[in-house]
C-alpha positions in Angstrom: -108.7 -42.7 45.1 -111.6 -41.1 46.9 -113.5 -44.3 47.2 -110.7 -46.0 49.2 -110.4 -43.1 51.6 -114.2 -43.0 52.1 -115.0 -46.7 52.3 -111.7 -48.5 52.8 -111.8 -48.5 56.7 -115.4 -49.9 56.8 -114.5 -52.6 54.2 -111.4 -53.5 56.1 -113.4 -54.0 59.3 -115.9 -56.2 57.6 -113.2 -58.3 55.9 -111.2 -58.6 59.2 -114.3 -59.9 61.0 -115.0 -62.5 58.3 -111.4 -63.7 57.9 -110.1 -63.2 61.5 -106.9 -61.9 60.1 -105.9 -58.3 59.6 -103.2 -59.1 57.0 -105.5 -61.2 54.8 -108.2 -58.5 55.1 -105.8 -55.8 54.0 -104.8 -57.9 51.0 -108.3 -58.5 49.9 -109.5 -54.9 50.4 -106.4 -53.6 48.5 -107.0 -56.2 45.8 -110.6 -55.0 45.4 -109.6 -51.4 45.0 -106.7 -52.3 42.7 -109.2 -54.2 40.5 -111.6 -51.2 40.6 -108.8 -48.8 39.7 -107.6 -50.9 36.7 -111.1 -51.1 35.1 -112.3 -47.7 36.3 -113.6 -45.1 33.9 -114.7 -41.6 34.8 -118.4 -42.3 34.4 -118.2 -45.5 36.6 -117.1 -43.6 39.7 -120.6 -42.6 40.5 -122.0 -46.1 40.0 -119.8 -47.6 42.8 -121.4 -47.2 46.2 -121.0 -48.8 49.6 -123.6 -51.6 49.1 -121.7 -52.6 45.9 -118.4 -52.6 47.8 -119.8 -54.6 50.7 -121.1 -57.3 48.3 -117.7 -57.3 46.5 -115.6 -57.6 49.6 -118.1 -60.2 51.1 -117.7 -62.4 47.9 -113.9 -62.0 48.0 -113.8 -63.1 51.6 -116.0 -66.1 51.0 -113.9 -67.1 48.1 -110.8 -66.7 50.2 -112.2 -68.8 53.0 -113.3 -71.5 50.6 -109.9 -71.5 49.0 -108.2 -71.7 52.4 -110.5 -74.6 53.4 -109.8 -76.5 50.2 -106.1 -75.9 50.5 -106.2 -77.4 54.0 -108.2 -80.4 52.8 -105.8 -81.0 49.9 -102.7 -80.7 52.1 -104.2 -83.1 54.6 -105.1 -85.6 51.9 -101.6 -85.5 50.5 -99.9 -85.5 53.9 -99.1 -89.2 53.8 -97.5 -89.0 50.4 -95.4 -86.1 51.6 -94.2 -88.0 54.6 -92.8 -90.7 52.4 -90.4 -88.2 50.7 -87.0 -88.6 52.1 -84.4 -85.9 52.1 -82.0 -86.2 49.2 -79.0 -88.2 49.9 -75.6 -88.7 48.4 -75.1 -92.4 48.9 -75.9 -92.7 52.7 -75.1 -89.1 53.7 -77.8 -86.4 53.9 -76.8 -83.3 52.0 -76.4 -80.8 54.8 -74.5 -77.5 55.4 -71.4 -79.3 56.8 -71.2 -81.5 53.7 -71.7 -78.6 51.3 -69.0 -76.7 53.1 -66.6 -79.6 52.9 -67.3 -80.2 49.2 -67.0 -76.5 48.3 -63.2 -76.7 48.1 -63.1 -80.0 46.3 -65.4 -79.4 43.3 -65.1 -77.3 40.2 -67.8 -74.8 39.3 -69.6 -77.2 36.9 -69.7 -80.0 39.4 -70.8 -77.6 42.1 -73.7 -76.6 39.8 -74.6 -80.2 39.2 -74.5 -80.9 42.9 -77.0 -78.1 43.6 -79.3 -79.1 40.8 -79.3 -82.8 41.7 -79.1 -83.0 45.4 -80.6 -79.7 46.5 -83.2 -78.9 43.8 -83.7 -82.7 43.3 -83.7 -82.5 39.5 -83.1 -85.6 37.3 -80.1 -86.0 35.1 -82.1 -85.2 31.9 -83.4 -82.0 33.4 -79.9 -81.0 34.5 -78.4 -81.7 31.1 -81.1 -79.6 29.5 -80.4 -76.7 31.9 -76.6 -76.9 31.4 -76.7 -77.6 27.7 -74.7 -80.7 28.3 -75.2 -84.4 27.6 -76.9 -86.7 30.1 -73.7 -88.7 30.1 -71.7 -85.7 31.2 -74.1 -85.0 34.0 -73.9 -88.7 35.1 -70.1 -88.5 35.1 -70.2 -85.3 37.3 -72.7 -87.0 39.7 -70.3 -90.0 40.0 -67.5 -87.6 40.7 -69.5 -85.8 43.4 -70.3 -89.2 45.0 -66.6 -90.1 44.9 -65.7 -86.9 46.7 -68.3 -87.6 49.4 -66.8 -91.1 49.9 -63.4 -89.5 50.2 -64.8 -87.0 52.8 -66.3 -89.8 54.8 -62.9 -91.6 54.8 -61.1 -88.3 55.7 -63.6 -86.2 57.6 -61.3 -83.3 58.2 -63.1 -80.0 57.2 -62.0 -78.2 54.1 -61.0 -74.6 54.4 -61.5 -71.9 51.7 -64.1 -71.6 49.0 -64.5 -73.3 45.6 -61.3 -72.9 43.7 -62.1 -75.3 40.9 -59.1 -77.4 41.9 -59.3 -80.7 43.8 -57.3 -80.8 47.0 
């Protein structure tokens, strides 16, 4: 596009000065030209000049700065609520890489999937049942089985070797 070659560098400099970030400026300038390309017609090409593009990139930068400021404000206001969220636990043990590695040899594929949905993705039993096409009762039974395997691991903390075989060891 001829407009991008002609005016792109100037718009990029303007956006970078406003945003103080080259990457964000590039995203906005490219987004502007992408929007222009998508709605461009042959007779519109002459109507687009540098003052129009300056106003367009200025408005995009101001909107971006406003969105960034609002995002920071929203994150700060919800920071206390986020601090109260504890990591997911299986009984009293945090689900970590070592625990997952140890469980991998003890659980069948269906139980492994339930473990990921419940203790990694933090889904409820109803949601898991819907995803798996199983009953909530089946999911609850698999969660109890996973907790039992964790208790067994805590009693016998020797690391398991090998991957998931679908057989309990």
